[in-house]
N, C-alpha and C positions, 0 to 999 in steps of 0.2 A: 377521619373520625368514624366511629362506630355509629351504625343506625340505632336510633332511639325509637323509631316507629317505622311502619312499612313505607317502601319507596313509592312516592306518588306516581311514578312512571311504569315500574315493572311489578310493583306489588310485593317485592321481596321484603322479608323481615331480618334477613341476615346479610352480612357483608358490609362495605364501608362506603361513606359518602366521598365524593371527589369534589374538591374545591376548585375555584376557578383556574389556578395555576396547574393542577394536575389534570384538569380536563384538557387544557390546551397542550400539555405534554404529551397526553394519549393521542390527540389529534395529530400532533407533529410527527409522532412515531409511526402512526398507522398510515395517515394520508400523504405526508411529505416524504419521510424516508422510505415508506413502503411503495412509492410510486417513481422511484429513481430509475431512469432510463439511461443505460450506458451507451457511449459511442466508442469509436476507435481510440480516441483520446479524451477522456474525462466523461461527463454525463451530468444529468440534472433531474430533479423531480419534475414529474408532470403536473402536479398539484401543489398549491400553495393556499394559504389563508391568512387573513388579517381582520382586524376590527374596522377597516375602512370599506369593505366590500360586502355586497349582498351575495348570497349563495348563488353561484353560477352553474354548478355541476349537478346533474342527476345521476344517481346511482341506481343499481338494481334494488328490487323492492326489499330484499332482505337487509340492505344497508341503509336505505333511504330514511327509515324512521330514526335510526341512530344519528345519521348526519343532521336531520332536522333538530334533533334533542341537542346536540353539540353546538350547533349554530345558535339556538335559542338560550342555552345555559351559558355559553361563553361569549356570546354576542360578536360571533365572527362570521365570515362567508368564505366558502371555498371557491377557487377560480382556477382556470387553466394557467400554468406558470409559463411565461415567456422568458427564459433565462438569457443572461448575457452570453454572447457567442464564444467568450473565452473558455467557458465551461465544456465546450465541445471541441476544444483544440485549436480554435481560430486565434492564435497567438503568433505574432510575427516570427520569432525565432524558432517555434516549433514548425511552422509551415516552411521556413526557410531550410530547416534541417532535412525536411523531406524532399527538398529540391536538389538534385545532384549538382546543379550549377552554383548553389549558394551554401551547401551543407558544411563545406570546409571552413568557412568564415564562422559559423555558430560553433562549430567543434573547437576552433581556436579560442573563441570567447570562453567556453567552458573551461578549457584548461588554464585559461588566464585568470578567470574570476572565482573559481573554486579553489579551495585550500587544499593543502596535502595532509594527510594523516600519517603519523610515523607509527607503525605497528611495533611495538617493542617486545622483547622476549618474555615480559611479564604480563602480556595480554593474550591469554590463551583463547582459542576457539575450536569449533568442532567440525568435523567432517564426517558425514554418515554414508555408509555404503551397504547394499543389501546383496545377499547371495554371493559373497566372495569365497573363494576356496581357501585362501592363505590369510586369514585375518591378522595374524602376527607378523606378517611381511609388510614393512612400512610402505613400500612402493605401491602396495594395493590401494593406498589412499592418495596417491598422486594424481595429477591431471590425467584425463583419459588418453589412450592411444590415438594416434593421428586419425585413423578411420573414423573416430567417433567425435572429432572436433567439428565445430560449425553448426551444433544444434542448440546452443545455450544462448543466454542473453549476451554474453560477452565474448565467448570464444569464437574463433573462426578457423578456417583451414590455414595451417601454419602458425596459428596462435592459440595453443592449449591454455585452458584456465583451469586452476584449482579453486572450487567453490567451498565456502564454509560459512559458518556464522557463530557469534558468541552466544546465540539463543539456541538451546538444544531442541526446544519444542518447535522452533521455526524450521530447523534442519528436517525434523521428521515430517512436517506438513510439505515442505519443498520437494522432498523425495518421494512424496505419494506413497509411503510404505503402508502396509496392511498388517494385521495381526498374524497373518500367515507367513510373512517374510521373515527370512533369517537376516536380522539387522546387526551391524557392528558399528561402532562409533569410536573415532579416534580424536583424542585431543591433541591439537597442533599448538606449537610455538615457534615464533620466529628465532633463528639463531643469531640474528643481528638486526638493528632497526631496518624496517622496509618502508619505503616511500609509497603510499597509497593516495591516489586522487580521491579526495573525499566529496562524494556527490550526495551525502547526507546532510550537508549543511544547508540551512535555510538562509538564503542570501538576503541582505538588506539592500534594497533597490530604490531609486528615485525615478520611478516610471509607472505607468499604468500596467494593468494586468496583462492587457492585449500585447504589451512590449516585454514582458517579464521572462528573463532567462531562468529565473527561480521556478516559475510555474511551468515553464517548458520541461525542464528536468523532472519536476514533480509528476507531471502527467505522463512524461515517457516512461517512467518506471511503475506507474499504476496501470500501464497498458500491457497487453498480452503479447503472444508471439509474433503478431504482425509488426511490433515495434523493434523486434531484435536486430534488424539490419541497421537501424539507426544508432542503437546503443553499442553495437559492434564498432561502428565508426569512432566513437569516443574511446572505447577500450584500445583500438589499434593506434590512435593518435597518442594516447597515455603511454603505451608501450614505446612509441617512437620518442617521446619526451623523456624517457629515462625513468618513468615510474615502474615499481615492482608490481603494481596492481591497482585495484579500484575498491574503495569502499563505497557500497551503493544501497539504496533502500530496497528491501524486500518487497516484491509484488504483493506479498501477503501481510504488510505491516499494518494495514487498518484492521484486518480480521484478527491479528495477534493482539493489538492494544484496544480494539473496540472503539476506535475513532470514528466519527462520522466521515462520509465520503464528501470531499471538497467542501468542509465546513465554511460557511458564510455567515455574515450578519449584515442585514440591510442590502443584500445582494452583492456584498464585497467579500473577497476571500480573507479570512482571518489571518492569512500568512503575511499580510502587508500591515497588520495593526501593530501600533507601536507597543513594544514590550511583550509581544506574542511569540518571540522567537523560541523561548524555553518551552512554551505550551506546544508549538508546532514541532519541535524537535522530539517531544515526547511521543509523537505519534509513529515515529520511524523506527523500524527495526533493522539494523544494519546487516548486510550480507558482505562477506569478504571474497574477492576474486584476485588470486595471485597468478601472474602471468608465467608461462613456461611450464617446467616440472620442478617445482621449488624443493620437493622432498629429495628428488634424486640429485639435484645440485647442491643440496645443503643449506638452502635459506630457510627452510622449515624443517622441523624435527617432530616425529611422533613421540609424545611422551607417555602416552596411555591408550590401550585399546581395550573396549568393553563390548560384550554382546548387550544389546539393547532390546527389551521387550516392552509392549505396550499393555499397560494394566487396565486403563480407563480413557475414554474420551468424552469431551463435553462440548456442548454447543450453546451459544447464546443467540437465541432466535427471535426475529421480528416478524410481524405480519403486515400486509399491505393489501389494498382492494384487489380483487380477482381481475377486474377490468378497469381500465383508466381510459 
């Protein structure tokens, strides 16, 4: 609502008043989301607040006055958050996947419990390349040569993988291109139905989060390069099982959709809530990984090639405390 008189706190005669809901929303955005600390697998905010606690955190002098005002106006208190350990990857299947003696059992479960997606010829997706010399040559968009295999999330020596996505903007971000790069994008289609192991599915489980295979895979694909050895085990097993490739969540899914990191309610992951499957699936942007060299062997065809240039970029930014 608009101010009708000077603010009793700052003296401003312009701007808008915040009601209770908006005050708490601002507090959550700044102090909770702005204090998230990442771990190898997962992460959690260092600060939380509710209306049952007194304020337990002292901030620097520039921020302390705002904190006291928020606590008074919204009747809340900030406190150091002690999150459940699943948020930091302490999940039985994920820990077993990192143990060479147990990893094969978890991989077998993944192949058994996750469904397959049939990639049909009417489902185009994109593959982006930069600085190529023969952009109209279809094989330029095939999987990399053998000396370059073993650096991606799914590929390994002896198992090349062609990566793409139905989301073109995601391809741009995945490839880390800049305005100075010479970029070409190919539209690809399957020439026949291809079987993909679908790791973008939100599993329905009857177990705690500490035992969850769904959360294991979710955290695996939110993790960086240190996790690649684990996802390659899944990829290699899928190839041996006869799949043509893998449909998997992009590492940048949350940045693309704007979804919160490991969203919870009352300390519980919203992935387990009844009826939340559609909501959780909306946070996932898929990548496609097709095994071998599918353009050369005819499983994929290049239907169109275009030069791509970047006109504008935009960011949705948030703030948090400088020190926590």
